[in-house]
C-alpha positions as CSV (number, residue, x, y, z in Angstrom):
1,M,9.9,-5.0,-19.7
2,E,11.4,-7.6,-17.5
3,K,9.1,-9.5,-15.2
4,I,10.6,-9.9,-11.7
5,L,7.7,-11.3,-9.7
6,E,4.3,-12.8,-10.6
7,A,1.5,-14.0,-8.4
8,V,-0.8,-16.4,-10.1
9,S,-4.2,-17.3,-8.6
10,I,-2.9,-17.2,-5.0
11,T,-5.5,-18.5,-2.6
12,K,-4.8,-19.1,1.1
13,Y,-6.8,-20.6,4.0
14,F,-6.2,-20.4,7.7
15,H,-7.5,-23.5,9.6
16,D,-7.6,-22.5,13.2
17,P,-10.0,-23.3,14.7
18,H,-12.3,-22.9,11.6
19,T,-11.3,-22.8,7.9
20,V,-11.3,-19.3,6.7
21,K,-10.2,-18.1,3.2
22,V,-7.8,-15.1,3.8
23,L,-6.6,-14.7,0.2
24,N,-8.8,-15.3,-2.9
25,N,-7.4,-15.6,-6.4
26,I,-4.7,-12.9,-6.3
27,N,-3.0,-12.1,-9.6
28,F,-0.5,-9.4,-10.4
29,T,2.9,-8.9,-12.0
30,L,5.8,-6.7,-10.9
31,L,8.2,-5.4,-13.5
32,K,11.9,-4.5,-13.0
33,G,12.5,-1.1,-11.4
34,E,8.8,-0.7,-10.3
35,F,8.0,0.7,-7.0
36,V,4.6,-0.7,-5.9
37,S,2.7,-0.4,-2.6
38,I,0.0,-2.7,-1.2
39,I,-2.6,-1.0,1.0
40,G,-5.8,-2.0,2.9
41,K,-7.2,-2.2,6.3
42,S,-5.8,-4.4,9.0
43,G,-6.7,-8.1,8.4
44,C,-7.3,-7.7,4.7
45,G,-4.5,-10.2,3.9
46,K,-1.7,-7.9,2.7
47,S,1.0,-9.1,5.1
48,T,-0.1,-12.7,4.6
49,L,0.3,-12.1,0.7
50,L,3.7,-10.7,1.4
51,Y,5.0,-13.7,3.4
52,I,3.8,-16.0,0.5
53,L,5.5,-13.8,-2.1
54,S,8.7,-13.8,-0.1
55,T,8.7,-17.6,0.1
56,M,8.4,-17.7,3.8
57,D,4.9,-19.2,3.7
58,T,4.5,-22.2,1.3
59,D,0.9,-23.3,2.3
60,Y,-1.2,-21.8,-0.4
61,E,-2.9,-22.6,-3.7
62,G,-1.6,-21.0,-6.9
63,A,2.0,-20.1,-7.9
64,V,4.7,-17.5,-7.2
65,L,7.1,-16.9,-10.0
66,I,10.4,-15.1,-9.7
67,E,12.0,-14.3,-13.1
68,N,9.4,-16.6,-14.7
69,V,10.5,-19.5,-12.5
70,S,7.9,-21.1,-10.3
71,L,8.7,-21.5,-6.6
72,V,6.1,-24.2,-6.0
73,N,7.2,-27.6,-4.6
74,R,10.7,-26.3,-3.8
75,S,12.6,-27.6,-0.8
76,E,13.0,-25.3,2.2
77,A,16.8,-25.2,1.5
78,E,16.2,-24.0,-2.1
79,L,13.7,-21.5,-0.9
80,A,16.1,-20.2,1.8
81,H,18.8,-19.7,-0.9
82,I,16.4,-17.9,-3.2
83,R,15.3,-15.7,-0.4
84,N,18.8,-14.7,0.6
85,E,20.0,-14.2,-3.0
86,K,17.0,-12.6,-4.7
87,I,14.9,-10.9,-1.9
88,G,15.8,-8.1,0.5
89,F,13.6,-7.6,3.4
90,V,12.8,-4.4,5.4
91,F,10.4,-4.8,8.3
92,Q,8.6,-2.4,10.7
93,F,11.2,-3.5,13.3
94,H,14.7,-3.4,12.0
95,Y,15.9,-6.7,13.7
96,L,19.5,-5.4,13.9
97,L,21.9,-7.3,16.3
98,N,23.3,-5.0,18.9
99,E,26.3,-7.3,19.6
100,F,27.6,-6.4,16.1
101,S,28.6,-3.1,14.5
102,V,26.3,-1.4,12.0
103,L,28.8,-2.6,9.2
104,K,28.7,-6.3,10.4
105,N,24.9,-6.3,10.5
106,V,24.8,-5.0,6.9
107,M,27.4,-7.8,5.9
108,L,25.5,-10.7,7.6
109,P,23.2,-11.8,4.6
110,G,26.3,-11.4,2.3
111,L,28.4,-13.6,4.5
112,K,25.6,-16.2,4.7
113,L,25.2,-16.2,0.9
114,A,29.0,-16.7,0.6
115,K,29.3,-15.6,-3.0
116,L,32.0,-13.1,-2.3
117,S,34.9,-12.9,0.0
118,A,34.5,-11.2,3.5
119,N,36.6,-8.2,2.2
120,E,34.5,-7.8,-0.9
121,I,31.3,-8.0,1.3
122,E,32.7,-5.4,3.7
123,Q,33.5,-3.1,0.8
124,R,30.0,-3.5,-0.6
125,A,28.5,-2.9,2.9
126,Y,30.3,0.5,3.1
127,E,29.0,1.3,-0.5
128,K,25.4,0.6,0.6
129,L,25.8,2.7,3.8
130,K,27.2,5.5,1.7
131,I,24.2,5.4,-0.7
132,L,22.0,5.8,2.4
133,G,24.1,8.6,3.8
134,I,25.1,6.7,7.1
135,E,28.7,5.4,6.3
136,A,30.0,7.6,9.2
137,E,28.0,5.3,11.6
138,A,29.5,2.1,10.2
139,L,31.5,1.2,13.4
140,K,28.8,2.1,15.9
141,K,26.4,-0.4,17.5
142,P,22.8,-0.2,16.4
143,N,21.7,0.8,19.9
144,Q,23.7,4.0,19.5
145,L,21.5,5.1,16.5
146,S,18.2,6.8,16.1
147,G,15.1,5.0,14.9
148,G,15.5,6.5,11.4
149,Q,19.2,5.6,11.1
150,K,18.4,2.0,12.2
151,Q,15.9,1.7,9.5
152,R,18.4,3.0,7.0
153,V,20.9,0.3,8.2
154,A,18.1,-2.3,7.7
155,I,17.7,-1.1,4.1
156,A,21.5,-1.3,3.5
157,R,21.4,-4.9,4.8
158,A,18.5,-5.7,2.5
159,L,20.5,-4.4,-0.4
160,I,23.8,-6.3,0.4
161,N,23.2,-9.2,-2.0
162,D,21.9,-6.9,-4.8
163,P,18.5,-8.5,-4.6
164,L,16.0,-8.6,-7.5
165,I,13.4,-7.2,-5.3
166,I,13.0,-5.4,-2.0
167,M,9.9,-6.4,0.1
168,G,8.9,-4.1,2.9
169,D,6.3,-4.9,5.7
170,E,5.3,-1.4,7.2
171,P,8.9,-0.2,6.9
172,T,7.9,3.3,8.1
173,G,5.4,2.0,10.6
174,N,7.5,3.0,13.7
175,L,8.9,6.2,12.3
176,D,7.8,9.9,12.5
177,K,6.8,11.9,9.4
178,K,10.3,13.2,8.7
179,N,12.0,9.8,8.9
180,S,9.1,8.2,6.9
181,E,9.7,10.8,4.1
182,I,13.6,10.0,4.3
183,V,12.8,6.2,3.8
184,F,10.4,7.0,1.0
185,D,13.0,9.1,-0.7
186,I,15.5,6.3,-0.4
187,F,13.2,3.8,-1.9
188,K,12.3,6.2,-4.7
189,E,16.1,6.8,-5.5
190,L,16.7,3.0,-5.5
191,A,13.9,2.5,-8.0
192,D,14.8,5.6,-10.2
193,T,18.6,5.5,-10.1
194,Y,19.4,1.8,-9.5
195,H,16.3,0.2,-11.2
196,Q,15.6,-1.7,-7.9
197,T,12.1,-3.4,-7.8
198,L,10.2,-2.6,-4.6
199,L,7.1,-4.1,-3.2
200,I,5.9,-2.4,0.1
201,V,3.0,-3.1,2.4
202,T,1.9,0.0,4.2
203,H,-0.8,1.7,6.2
204,D,0.5,5.1,5.2
205,N,-1.6,6.3,2.4
206,E,0.6,9.3,1.8
207,F,3.5,7.0,1.3
208,A,1.5,4.8,-1.0
209,G,0.2,7.7,-3.0
210,K,3.7,8.6,-4.1
211,T,4.6,5.1,-5.3
212,Q,4.3,4.1,-9.1
213,R,1.3,1.7,-8.5
214,I,-1.0,1.0,-5.6
215,I,-2.6,-2.4,-5.0
216,E,-5.6,-1.9,-2.8
217,M,-6.8,-5.0,-1.0
218,E,-10.0,-5.7,0.9
219,D,-11.1,-9.0,2.5
220,G,-8.4,-11.1,0.8
221,V,-9.0,-9.8,-2.7
222,I,-7.5,-7.0,-4.9
223,L,-10.1,-4.4,-4.9
224,K,-8.3,-2.2,-7.5
225,T,-5.0,-1.1,-8.9
226,I,-4.2,2.6,-9.0
227,N,-1.5,3.5,-11.5
228,N,0.4,6.7,-10.6
229,S,2.9,6.4,-13.4
230,P,1.5,6.9,-16.8
231,A,4.5,5.4,-18.5
232,L,3.8,2.0,-17.0
233,P,1.0,-0.3,-18.2
234,L,-1.5,-1.7,-15.6
235,H,-1.0,-5.4,-14.8
């Protein structure tokens, strides 16, 4: 199967005020269409790892590869382009801009990438909102939506450039049980139907338990990998 993302011997130190090793020799591979969660106690390094994998943190030892291409020693401009084109982000806080409509919020990363015309991006944004069942809210402002609807808009925005991988940092952290389940079902459909690759950091063990593979971290290392999908090999 096609390799989408690879972490090779990733080690990370914080130096303030003392030097502390926060990640120690992290290795794993993510295949196309896999839905993988990273769990572990607060402070175990999972969000730090996600920021390295997403190219937002470049101060580490080891290598991150996307589609077998190393991201080490790339310029900030190159990394920004890779981020915008190949990675979609969904955070705990949706970071929607209330001055723009839902539709425009979803379009923004597409307009920034500028691969398609504004009309094509708008059409694509409607398609993503439709997949998520909120196309009827397209012309509203984000502050007119519920928390669950806002997070669905954030997912639509993450999908606008048809990224290789969706990365989530506690995407259900602010949601109640019902909305958490809706977001999980959306992610599962994206993996199952659209072969979207997903890597989600979560505190929600129930959410993680339903993903194909769980990477459990403790004190900056991968403690174990739990494979919930017998069809997929462990990496």
